[in-house]
N, C-alpha and C positions, 0 to 999 in steps of 0.2 A: 628102616630106610625115610620114614617121615618126619622122622624124631631129628634123626641128622640133618636135614632139609629145613626143618625148623631153628633148628642151633645155627645153622648157617644165615638165614638171613636176620636173625638176630645180630651176629656178629656184624654183620653187612649195615644194619643200622646204628651200629655204637661206632664203628668205625668213620660211619657218614658223619655222625654225632663230633666225635675226636677230631674230624677233620675240621669241621664249623667253628667248633670252637676254638682251636689252633689259629684257623683264620682270622676270627674275633680277634685274641688275643695278640696276632702279630699284626692285625691293623691297630688296634688300642696302641700297642707298643711304636709302632711307627709313628703313628698320629702325635705321643707324647714327646718321641723324640725330634719330630720335623716341628714343633709348637715353636721353640725358639726361634729356628732359621725364617719359618712363616711370620712371624712377629717383626722379627726383624729386616726382611724384605719389605713389609707392609711400611713399616717405621721409616725405611730409605726411600722409597718411593713417594712417600706423605710429605718429607723433608723437600725432596725435589720440587713438589707440586707447591707447598708453602712456598719456596724461592721465588715460585713464577707466579705467586699471588692469586692461584687459584685454590681457595682456602675449599670451598664444598668438597672437591675432590681428594683435597688432602686430610678432609678430617675423617670421611671413611676408610682413605688407607689407616691412617694414625688408630680410628677409633677400631679398625681390626687389629693392631699390634697390642694396643691395650686389653680387647678380648683376650687375645692370646697369652699375653703375660701382664697381667695387671699391677705387678708390684715392679716394674721397671719406670723409673723416674723419668728418666728421659721419653720415653712413649708418653705418659700422663701430659709433662711437661709440651713435648710437639704439640698434643691433643686440644691442650690449651693455647697453643698459638695458633691454633686452628679455627676456634673457637671464638678466641680473642678477633681474627680476622673478620671471621664474621658478624662480628660485633654483640655476640653472645658473652659478656666479659663476665655477668655473675655464673656461668658455668666453668669460663675458662678460670676465673679465682678457685673454683673448688677443685682442678685437677692441679692447678699452680701450688694448691694445699697440701693435696696429696704427695706430689711430689718431694716438697720440703720436708712434710713429715718422715720420708725414706733419706734424705739426703740435704741435710740442713745449712751443709757448709757451700752451697751452691749459689754464687752470687747472682746468675741469670735467673734462678726461679723468683728470687725474691724482686730483681727488677721488671719482670712481667707482670708478679702478682701486683707489685706498685702500678704499674700503669694502667692494669685494669683499674684496679681501686680509683685511681685519679677519673678513670672516664664513666664511673657509675657514680662519682661525688663522693666518696668515702677517701676523705682528706687526709684524714688524721691517720687512717692505718695505712695508705698509701705513703705516706711521709717516713711512717715507722720501717717500713718495707725497704725504701728508696734509699735511707739511713741505716739500714741493714746491710743492704747491697754493697753501699760504699764505704763499711767498716769492711768487708770481706776483700774487696778490691778498690782500690784507692786510686787507682789509674783508668778508669773504666769510663771514657769520655759519654758514654751513652747514658751514663746512672746520672750524672750531673746535668745533663742536658735534660733528663727527665724530671729531675728535681726542681732545675728550673722551670720547664713547663707547670711543675706544681707549684711552685713559690707564686707564678705569673697569676696562674686558675685563683690563689688564695689571695689576689693582689700584693702581696709582698713582693714589690717590682726591686726593690733594691736585693733583696736577697737573692732573687731569682739571675738578677745580673752578675752579680757572683759567681751563681753557678755557670751559667753561661761564657764566664770568664773561662771559668776551670776545665771546660768542655770543650774550650776553641785552643786552650793551650796544650789540651794531650790529642787533639784532632782536629787540626784546623780545615780541614777538607770538610766538615759538613757544613753548608750552606746554611741550612735551616737553625742550626745553631746562630747564626749569623743575624737571621729573619726577625725570629725569636727574643734575641737581646734587644733588637734595633726596637722592637715592637714595647721592651718592657722599657727602655730608653726614653723613649717617646711618653710613656707612662707616667713616667718622672721630672719629665720637661727637659728632658736633655735632647734635644730636637737634631742639632750638631753632630752628636754620638748616635743618633740612631741614621741620620742620614750616611753616615761613614759606611754605617753597617749594611746599608742598603746598596752604597756603591758595590762594597765586596760583592752582593749579591747580582748585580745587574751587571757587572764587568763581569763574571762568571758562567757560564752557558747554561744557570736557570731564571734567567732574568723571566719575570713574569709581566704582566700587565697590570697586575695586584702589586707586583712589586715598585713599579713606575710610580701610580696610583700612590702608594704608600711614602713614596721619597719624595713626590710633588705634593703632598698635604703636609710634612714635616717643614719642608722650604717655605709653603706659606706660612707655617708658624714662624719662622724665623724672619720672616716681611722678603723673602727671596720670591719677588711676584712672577719676576720671567723665568727663574729657575724651574719654580712651581708648575708656571703655565706649560712650559718644554717638556717636562714630565707628564704633566695630566692628559695631552694632546695626544700624546704617545700611547698610554693606555686606554685614552676614548677612540682608538682604532680599532681596538679588540671589545671593549664595553660601550659603546654607545646609548646604552640606556641605561647605564650606572647612574643613579639620582645624586649618590654623593660625590661622584667623581663631577658632574655638571652643577652641583651648586661650588663646587671647591674653585671650580674654572670664573662662576659668576664671582665669589669672593676675589679672586687674582687679578681678573680686568678691573672689577672695580676700582679696589686698591690701587689700579695704578691708572686710573679715571679715565677709562675705557669704557663709558658708560653702557655702548649701547652693545658691544660687546659681551658686558656684564648680564644686561638684559635678556639679550639672544640666548645665554645658557641657562640662566635662571628660568624662563620661559618653558625651555625643555624639558627641567627639574620638574616643572609644577604639573606638565603634564603627564610624566611618570607617576607623580605622587601629590594628588589636589590638595592633599590634607595636613600639608608640612607647613606648618606655622612661619620657620625659619626662613625657607624660599621668600616666601610673602614679604617677612622684614627684611631681608636681603636686598629685596626687588624694589623694596619701598626706598630703602637708604639710596639706592645707585639712581633712581629717580629723583629723589629729591635733592642730589648732588649735581644731575642731570638739567634741575630749575625745571623741571615737569611736576608742579606741586600737586596738582589735579590727580594726576596719574598715580603719584606717589601716596596723597590721601588713601587713592582705593585700595592699592596695595598692603597700605599699615592696617586698614580697616577689615581686609582678609585675614591678616596674620592677627590681629587682635581678637577676631569672631571665633578663630579656633583657637587662641592661647590669651584670656581676659588679662594675665597678669605677666603679660611680654612686655617687659620695661622699655626696652629700644625701638620698640615698634610705637608703643603710646608717646614716648619722648619724639620720637620722630614725626609723627603727625603732629604733634603739637609745633614743632619747627616749622612743619608745611604751612601750617594752618598760620601763622603769625607772617609767614612771606604772602599768604594771600589775605594779610592785613584783616583776619578775622581774629583779633587778638583775646575777644572772650572764648573764644573755640579752643585759642591756647592755652589759656591760663588753666581750661579745665582739664586740658589731657597734663600740663603739667602738674597741676593739683593729684591726679590719678598716679601720675609717674611718681610723687612724692610720697603718695600712700603705699605703693609698691614696694617703695627704698626710700627710706626716709632721709639716707646717707648721700643719696642720687644729687651731685652740688648741682650739677648743670641745669637740673630743675628748678632750683632754685635761682640761678644765676639768670634763664632764660624767663623764667615768672617773672623777677624782676624787670628785665627789658618791658615784657607785653604791658606790665601795669602802669612802667614810665611813660609808655608810649600812648598810653590811654589817658595820661595826666593825674594818675593815682601815684606821686611819688611817696608819698609817708607810706604806702603801703608798702611800694620797693624795697624801701630801705632794710627792711629787716631781712630780706632775703640777699639783698648783696653783703649784709652783712655776714649771714651765714655762707654765702660763696666766697669770700676774702677770709673767713678764719678757716675752710677748710685750705684755702688755696695763696696763701698770701704773698706770693708772688706773682698773681693773674693782674695787670698792669693795668689791661681792659676791664677789669671789674673796680678798681679803682677808679679809674674814669669816669666809667659812667655812674657809680654812686656819689659822683663829687657832682657830677651834673642833676642828681635828684637832690642833692643836699644843698644845691644853688637855689634850687626851685622850690625849696621849702623854706628859704632866707638864710640855712644856714652856712654862710658864707665862709666862715672860717673853715668849717669842715670841708665845704667843698674845695677850697683852697689846697686846706691839705691832704686832701686826696688826688687833687690833681698833679701839687709837686710829686706825691708819689709814685703816680702813673707814669710822671718822665722820670724819674730816679730808676725804674723800673724797665725806661727803654721804650715807652709809647709816646710817639713825637707828636701826635695830634693835641695832646695836654699840654704841650709849650704855647700855643697860641690862647690856649685858656688862661691859662698862667698870665699872661702879658695882660690879655684883658679884664680879668676879672680878680687878679692879687696881686696888681702891682701895687695898692697900697699898704700904706705900714701896719694898720692891723687886721690883714690879711697877711 
């Protein structure tokens, strides 16, 4: 009986072991059978989260999908998009590369890898991927748009415009393409074309303060000052502390000779960035045109202290000094302007004027000669050189200049011709 009892216990142990092994085998088999379904469910959840821009949660789901099915290119691609959304572009590129190794004919894989390569600054590889994408599908508007962004990043603006054109032909609903094309057109100085693209942006539902600011800046470039102010003021409602915007308003009002408004906006810009020489230089110009020469000099001084080779500020200060009858000081500034740019003819002309006013007509003549050489239709330069020639007893040369000035339409020269040049020898 004891032997039988022991045998029974042994049989029970074996039976229990077989049951456990069986359960484990069934569980493993079930797990293996369910892996694809689990992976697909995680992938689908991840894509929904991607669409709602919840990149962190999307990554968790898509990472789970890849873990259960590591050779599915769509899962790898999805995880790559989540990583790109998290600005982890190097990791995204690794996933896109794995997906491409499995399926090298999917243009989306090349497109997204090309975008991430651009974002990390690898423009050569990015261009290669985007070209490959377009070769696989030449009707994909997104590919042309992204290649346009890449060409713009490489400062190949003409090529960027061509890509944006093609993208817009394929899908005219992408307002970002109009926005980006507008920026590239502006970079090749086609401001009217840029304005037309921003018109499209602003007419749509995606008008932003930035788009008004950009369009206003472009209008400033084509000297549509009223139009520029209109756009810039709209942008200012939402961007009250935008230095560039305030500076552009200062420029626009200055060009309309509303110098008080110009100075007000430039003061606001300077309060935001007190170290920008362009603000003080432009402010100095407004004060100069307003006739407040002492204040203009103070503003030009600030600009020059910040940027010693700031040509317009140095020259403007020279003009202000001349108006204050500080002719020696003005000549010093005109000398400095010429040392910065030897081809800046206005400095030669005004240096000649200051020299002539001081009675130094002999030294003034070479400066008048240079000014006239660069602009042989400057009637006033001929007239003033004529005065200096007369003062060094060159009556014949003076009369030639007076007659030339009159020929070019400078009427004050007529009286000089009558007074000094009526004799037969003149």
